[in-house]
C-alpha positions, 0 to 999 in steps of 0.5 A: 499500500501507498506510504501516505495512504498507509499513514492516513489509515492508522492515523484514522484507526486511532481516532476511531479508538479516541474519544475526544475531550470536551473542549475539543466537542464545544470546538465542533459546535462553534464550528457547525455553528459558523458554517450554518451562518454563512449557508444560511445567510447564501441561500438567496444568492445567485449560485446557490440559487442555480444549485438548489434549482438543479439539486430540486430535480433529485428530490425525494420527500419520501426515502429517508436515506436523502439528506436535507438541504440547508433552508429548504423543504428538499431531501436529495442524495448525500452528494447533492446535498453536500454540494449544495450545501457546501456552496452556501457555506463557501460564498460569502468566504466566512468560515474558518481558514488554514491560511497561506494556501491551506483554504477552508476545512470548513468546506468538509462540513457539508459533506460530513453532515450529508453522510451523518444523515443518511446512516442516522450518526449522533452528532457526537460521531459527526464531530469525531469525523469533523475533528478528523477531517481537520486533522488530515486536511492541515497534515496534507496541506503542511505537508504538500504546499499544492499551491506552488504547483497550481494544484487549488486548496479544493483537492485538501477538501476532497480527501478529507472529506472523504476520510471523515465520510468513510469514518462515518459509513465504517468502512473497512480498512480495504474500502477505507483506503480504496476510498481515500484513493478515489478522492485523491486520483480523480479530483486534483483541481486547478488553482486558476479557480482562485486567480485574476478575475474570479467567477461564481465557480471560486466557491463551486470548486469548494462545493465539488470537492465536498461532493466528490469526497462523498462520492469517493466514500459511497463508491468505495462502500459499494465495494469499487477499487482504486489504483493502490499507489495514487501519490507514489505510484507511476503518473502518481500525485507525486509526479505533480507535486514532488515527494512528500510525507505525511507527519500526524505528530504523536506530540501534537499538543491539540486537534488542528481544528483549534489551528483554522482561523475563524473569520470577523469579516465576511472576505479573504482572511488576509484582509482582516487585519486591514479593515481593522486598520482602516476602521480605526482610520476611517476616524482620523481622516476625511477621505476627500484629502487623501492623497495616497494610501500605501498599504504593507503586509506579508507576501502571501496577502499581496499575492493573494489579494492585491498582486493582480490588476483585477483587484482595483477594478472588480465587477462581482463580488467574487473578485471584491471580496478578495481585494485588498485595495477594494475592501481598504477604499471602502472602509475607509470611505464607510467606516464599517465593512459590509455587504454595502461594499459588494452591490453592483452600484457600488462597483460603479461607485466613482468616489470608491474607485477614485479611491482605490486607484490611488492605493498602493500594496506592497511586500514588507519583508519584516512583515513577511517574516511574521507570517503565518503566526501574525498577519500583519499589515500596515496602512499609511495615508499621506494626505493633501496637507503632506501629513501621514496618518497610519495604523498598523494590526497584526492579530485578527479577531478569529486568529488561534491566539485572538479565538472569537468569543462564544458571544461574538459567534452568537453575534454573527450567527444572528447578522448572517442568518437574519438576511434569510430568517427573521429574527426570532427564528434565527435565535431558535435555530442558534438555540437549538445548535448550542443546546442540542445533545452529542447523542441526538440524531443529525437528522435534525441539525437543520430543524426550524431552518426553512426559509420561507 
């Protein structure tokens, strides 16, 4: 068997024999609340409407083995539910991430929930599968760094979702191995999904990955076999990625779910500290007096959200929420970050376009040295009277060293969910998620979430 494949199986077997500590169970609950908030908020967005329209073609309310679509009275095949729900979770780019090219382990939740609903697993078992998926995701990302090879981070979603789904399906060691191989071999995704002027497929790539991970586990469950050497075999992944090893580390101090950074603002993670700095600067400067805005940041932030000319002239939300110049300009004008920055009308607003044209973004080698332990950003504003105003922020709320508090998570949930459902309903759903017993069936996870 492939060495990497064997490492994943051995680690999964170890997790199967271990119970989660209370703090891990609590963290899993927080992440589930976070992704459900994002999914509800995106219910009426164009791409999620497209996905739900297609999902309805597969609907079957009478089939108890089908999974639920968040917010809709649709029970659909679990791989369809995985795609539809993951698209909503990813749309606003508001759930957790492994910065530096790791993408979003939160994308795995949709697939895992779908499988948990089909097999009628309880909440504790779902959380165990999710913690395992986060671990595999993080180790695969840190070991391979596939971004440098042009492979999209959705690949990590596919593999880790397949691992968590195989755990929930109770696959034998042999079938588990086939599921992981089936998640690797057909699903090497292209990084072009997140470059240049972005499209709906920015979220779609993650949704497709979640679906593919589920489907790989389903195929293996039914007896589908797969290549024994998906990583190291001839024309295997290593010929694209180079050779790497997986180190799950026996001395890992805590599960990797704690290392996934949560977000206060619904946009690319590398803009989070810049938003905080721009909010502070809004109170100090008159935008009409700004001559130039100089943003200094670490290399990865520059490369991800400020290296392409499209970031200065976005025409859709997908590009704008990954544009450091656009976001900083909007926050300097408005004093707050919000969806007002991403409306079609705003993309044609001469005020923000003019201010954005005066933004310069550059890498600062000193700040690059602080990443990824810190996410540093320095904004200097040069005024027409030759004065200079500056702000520096290096730790966003949601960083593992500065975690979002439960009460702040509640505020985030209500802010997002009430974009789609009434406040009383959002409060009821939030209460349900906090209070649901760990022995409760996952088929009840979406109780009360129906959008009318």
